[in-house]
N, C-alpha and C positions, 0 to 999 in steps of 0.2 A: 561569493562573499562579497561584502560591501566594497565599493571602489574607494581607493585612497586619494587624498588630495594631491594633485599633481603640480610641478613647478609651472610657472608661466610658459606658454608655449608647448608644453607637453601634455596632451590630452588623450586619454586611452579611449578605444572604441566604446567601452562600457560606460565611461563617463559622459561621451557625447550622446549615447543613447539615452542616458538619464535626462540630459538636458533637453533632448528633443521631446521625450515623452512628458517631462514635467510641463513644458510649454504647452504641449497639445491638451493636457489636463486643464491647465489654467485658462485656455481659450476654448474650453467646452467641445473640442473635437472628441474627447472622451468624457462625457458629462458624469457626475456622480451616479453610482449604481451601474454604469456600463463595464463591460468585460473587455480586457486587451487579448491579443492573441496568446497562444500558449507559448512558452519559451522555445519549444521545438519548432513551431510554426514561424515565429519571428526570426529565429535564427536562420532557417532556410531561406526566407524572403530577403534577409539582409546579407546572406553569404558569410555569416560569422559563426563562431562556435556557439553551442547551446550554453556552455558555462559562461560565456560572455554576457548573454542575455539575462542568464540566472543571476549573475552578479548586479546588473542594472535593476532587475526587478527587486532584488533584496534591498538595494540602496533606497530605491522609491518607497518601499514598505518601511524602512526605517524612518523615513522622513514623513510618513503618514500620507502619502499620496496614493498607495495601493494597499489592498489586503490581499495576502498571499496564503493559500491553504493547499495542503497536499492533494493532488488529484484534481484540482480545480484551476480554471484560468484566473489570473489576477484580475481583481475588481476594484474599481474606484470607489472609496467609501460612500455610502449613500448620504451620509451627513456632512460631506466635505463642502465648505463654503467657498465659492469661487471669487467673492468680492475681494478686491485687492491683489488677486494672483494673476490677472490678465497680463500676458506678455506679447508684445507685437514682434513681427519679423519671422515667425515660423509657421510652417504649414504641414499638412499631413505627409507631404513628400519628403520632409525633413528626415524621415526615418529610412528612406532609401540610401543605399551606400553612397552614391554620389552627393547625396543632400546632407549628410551628417555634419553638423557644425562643429568647427574647432574652437569657437568661443562661446562663452555663456552669453545668452541674450541679456541685453540691458534693458530694464524696464524704462517706459518713456517718462519724461520729466512731467510730473502732475502739477508743477508750479507751487507745491506745498512748501511752507516756510522750513528753513533748515532747523536742525535741532537747537535749542536754546542753550547757550553756554552760561556758566556762572560768570560773576565779575572776574574771578581768577582766570577762567578760561578766556574771557575776552582781553585781558590784559596780555596773556601769553601769545594769543594770535596776533598781536600788535608788535611782537619782539622780532628783531631780524634773526634769521637763521644763519648758523655758521655753514659756509660752504667748504665741503671736504675736497680734497684734491680729486679730480676727475682725469679723463683721458687727455685733456689738454693741460695737465700740471706742468709747471715750469721744470725746465731742465735741471736747474739748480735752485732749490727751494729753501729760502732762509726763514722758514715758518718757525716761530718760536713755540716751545713745548713739545717739539719732537726730538727723539733720540736715535742715535745710530744703532741699527740692529746688531752690528758687530760688538757693541758694548755689553749686551745682555749676557749674564752668566748662564748660558744655555745648559752645559753640562751639570753645573751645580744646582740649577733649578730643577732639571730633569731627576737628578738623583733624589732630591727632596720630595718631588711629587711622586716618584716610584716607591719611596718609603712611606709616604702618606697612604698610598693605595693599598700597600700590603698590610698596613695596620687597620684592617677592617673591623669595625664594631660588630657586635652580635647583631645589632638592629640598626636600620637606617632611619634616623629620625631627624626632626627639626633641632637646629642647634640654639645657643644662648644668643639673643638678640644683640647683646653688647659685644659679642665675638667670643671665640673659644678662650677659656681661663688661661691656657697655656700661651696663646699669642698675646694676651693682655699683660701677662707676667713678663714676657720677653720684651715687649714694648716699654714696659715701666723701666726695666734694667736698661735698654738702650737709650731711652730718653735722658736718663740721669748721666749715662756715660758721655753721650754725644752732644746733649742740648743743655745740660745742667738743670733739667727740669724734675721736680720732685712731685710725685702724685702716687696714689695707690691704684692697683689694678682695676678696682671697681669704679674708678673715675674715667676709665678708657672705654670708649665706644668705637668699634671697628665698623667702618662704613665703606661703601663702594665708591671710593675716590673722594678727594676733598669736595668735589661738587655735591655729592649728596650730603655731606656733613655741614656744609654752608646752608643748603636748602633746608636741612632739618632745624639747623640753628635758628635761621630767620622765621621759619613758621611757627616755632615754639615761643619766640621771644617778641615778635612784633604783631600787633593788630593793623588792619588797613588804616591808613591815614596818620599813623604814628612817625615821628621823625627819626631818621637814621643818618649818622655821620659816614661819609665815604671819602676817600682820597679822590684827588682830581689832578692828574688823570688816575684812572682806576681799572682794575681788571674787569673786562666788560661782562664776563659771565656773573661776577658777583653783583654788579650793577643790575643785570637782568633779573636775577633771583629777587632782589630788594624791589624792583619795579613790579614784578609779578605778584608779589605779596601785598601791593599796595602801599608801600612805604613811602613817606615824604622824604625825598632825598636831600641832604645838605652837604653838597660838596665843599671840601676844603683843600685849598691848594697845597702842592708838595714843592719843597725846595731841596737843597743839598743836606739839609738836616732831618729831612723826612716830612710827615704831614704837619702843617702848622697847627699848634694847639692853643695859641692864644685866643681869648674870647670865644671858645667853643660854646655854642648854644645848647640849651637843655635838649636831651634826645633820649631814646630808649636804648639805642644800640649805636656802636661805631665798628666799623669793618676797617681793619688796617693791615698792612704788610710790613712790619716795622724792621725786619732783618734784612730785607732786600725789597725796596718798594717797587711794585709792578705798576708801570714798566720803566720809570726813570732809574731804578737801581739805587736810590740813595738809602742810608741807614738811619733810622730814627735815633737821634741823640738821647743821652740818659736823662737830661733836663726835660725834653718833651715827653719821654716815656713817663717820668714822674707826673708831668702836668696832666697827661691823658689819664692815668690812673686816679689822680686826685679828682678830676672832673667826673670820672665814673662813679666814685665813692659820693660826691656831692649830689649827683642827680640820680643815683640808683640805676645807673645804665650797666650794660654788659658790653664788653670789648671782644670781638672776635679777632684772634691773632692768626693770620694765615701765613704759616711758615713753609711756603710752597717749595722753596729750594735753598732752606738754610744751610744744608750741608755744603754748599759750593761757596768757599770763600777762598781767594786765591793770594791774598797779601798777608792776612793774619787768620788766627783761629776763627771758626764760626762764631757770630755774635750771639750772646746769651739771649734767651727768650724773654718776652715781655712778661709771660706768666711767672718767671722767677722772681720778678719784683712785686708781684700781686699779693698784697697781705689781706685785702678784703674779699679775696675769692670772686672777682667780677670779671676774669678772663676766661674765655673758651679758647683753647689752643687747637689749631687744625694742622695736622701733618698728613703726609701722602708719600707714597713710593713711585709716584708717576714720574718723578724727575731723576730718580736713583736707579729704578729697575725698568719700569716700563709704563707708559700711560694706558697700555691695553689691559693691564692687570686689573685696574679699578680697585685698589686697596688704598684705603686712607684711614685715619683715625682722629677721634676727638678726645681731648681731656677737659672734662667739665667740672665745675664746681660741684660739691656734694649735694646741695640742695636740688640740683637739676638731674641727678642721675636718672631717678624713676621716670621722669617725663621723657628723657631722651631714650631709655630703654623701650618705653611703650611706643614712641614714635618710630623707632627703627623697627620694631616688630610689625607694626602696621603697614609700613613701607614695603618691606620685602622679607619679613621674618629675620633673616640674617645674611651677612655676606657669605659666599661660597665657601664651604669648609675645606675643600681641597687646597685652594690658594692659601687660606689661613695656615693650614698645617705646614705647607712648603715654607711660607715666610717665617713661620715659627722656628723651623729647623735652621733657616740661614741666620737668623738673629741669635739663637742660642749657641751655634757652633762658631760664631764670629765671621762666617763667610760674608754676611751682609756688610760689615764694616771694612772687611778687605776689599769687597767689590767697591764700596764707596770710595775708598782711598784710591784704587785704581782708576775709576772713571773721573774723579776729581782731577788726577794727573793728566789724563787724556784731554779733558775738556779745558784744562789750563793750556795744553798746547794748541788746541784749536782757537782758543781766545787769543793767544799770541800771534797765531797765523792771520786771524782776522784784523787784530789791530795794525799788524805790519802792512796787511794788504790795503787798508783804509788810508793809512799814512802815505804809502808809496803812491797810491792811485789819485788821491785827493789832497794831499798836503794840508795847507791850512784852510781848505774848502770844507772841511768836515770837523765837527766837534762831537766827541763821543762821550756819553754819560753811561754810568751803570757798569763799567768794565771790571770793577774790583770783585764782583761776585756774581753768582747766578749763571745762567746759560744764554743770555742774551744781552745786547748792548742796544742803546738808542744812539742812532747817527744823525746828527742835525747837519743838514746840507746849507751851509751858511752863505752859499753864493746865489741861492735861490729864494724868492718870496714864497710865503706859506701857500698862497693861492695856487701854486704850481704842483702841489704834492701829489694830486691825483693823477696829473699828466706824467709825473715821474714814475709812478707806480705803473701806469700803463706802458710807458716806454720800456721800463725793466722787463715787464712780462713779455713784450714783443721780442726782447732779446733773449728770452728763455730764462729769466731770472725772477723768482718770487721774493719780493720784498713787501712789507706790511706798513701802512701808514700809522702814525701815532694819533692824529686827529680824532678818530672814532673812539678813542679811550678817554677824551676829555669830555666834561660836562658841556653841552651846546652854548650855554651862556659865557663859558670862557672863551669861546671862539667867535663871539658877537662883535668883536672889535671895539666895545665900549672902553673909554679911557681907563676906567677902574678895573678892568678885567686882566687876568694873567694870561694872556694870549701869547702863544708862541710866535716868534718872529719869522721862523723858518720851517721848511718842511722837516719832519722827523720821521726816520724809519726804524722800526722795531726789528732787529736783525737777530734771529736765532742762529746758533751755530753747532749745537750739540748732535744734530743729525748728519753733519757733513765732515768730510776729512780735509786735511790741509790743502790737497790739490784742488778740490772742489771749491773751497773757500776763495782761494786766490783767483780761480778762473771766474767765479761769479762776481767778484768785486770787479775784476777787469771788465767784464761784460756790462755791469752796471755803469762803470765809468765810460764806456765807450757810448752807451745809450744817452747818458747825461750830456755828453759832448755835443750831440746833435741838438739838444735843448738849449744849450747855453747861448 
């Protein structure tokens, strides 16, 4: 039977025979029309089983390198063209047991130009890649966007998945690109209860996390070169999506009342995080929300409202969404379970104005047909049973305790040497180290990592012009660290801040 692909470093005898024979055919050791040894003869020569050689011959026949007929030795097709097939580094002895290669031969570099990328591809190639934690990950990592595994409702989720598996349909088929009707109905009810958001189920598009929702929105609403408003500082992945699309970015500074909305220039789109600005944590005031919606009506723009962690409010009830004030239907609401259940689930949703429903359905279908049905069914069960909201209340309480532990540790270790922003909501804070100049931010991050602590600078989230030092720029004066705490317990938080403080003492 044909050989199966093997993991890196695991190569079967049959697959190594295939590699060697393929290279010998390409190098005209066996030219077109020539015959190879019988499977019995080659097996005896190599000291392997005949079944192994038969499997190699069948794989080569499937690839078109051999013609195999019952009772006849395999033959290289007479019409096989060797141009472009030549591989260096193999000889007839490579079929001997000691000479069987464990790696596929690599064709020599011919100097041919690389495949041409589109403008979109070239813009993507220029974007920085996010580095995931590796073997040298910090002992205590304050990376924002991560949750504690112990908070995940494992048993509840398992029961929901088991129930979904048992409810097998008569046929396995592709689902609705917008998401299952049951999930969309459950989301409609939840959004009304939890966020005061009114919509119909057909306005909801279920997506693979908020990242896909944002990507679809930007692709559908913007052409290359068109202007888009973003917050400054801003969620880096959102800025990358807009950059890859070719948008002309117009950064707007953020203060304690959210993004500044006075004198907004005309644009096609605005991306905002009004309920908990990322990363500074401010809440957009009602007057600025009204200004933003008036601006959108005046210039025919669409506002993307990213409500990435709106469920987490520790002083008062969660802030109502921007979409609830929208009378002109110019807001696309973007939600996710990445901050309530798990970022690994890749479940999010859009609420789109009615005129955009068909375009979003078509875009989602072309992107990936639909979001995985099993996860949709499990989330539907959690929403319908009330288990999701009970879970949110539970983790909100736990994260409130983590938040209190972090604030106490920062206050104890740094005193008036730190100023904290964004602590009223969400799952991270910004700690401004007021005893250090901004220029020492990279040194601080490196010193913390050497002490086994992962902290993340705020400057990469700013538009570069804001860091230029111009007199008219809103340049931060001190280093800022975006500190996430939802993935740690109280002991780890206290220990991590103590290590950070000790590392900074050396730099002071």
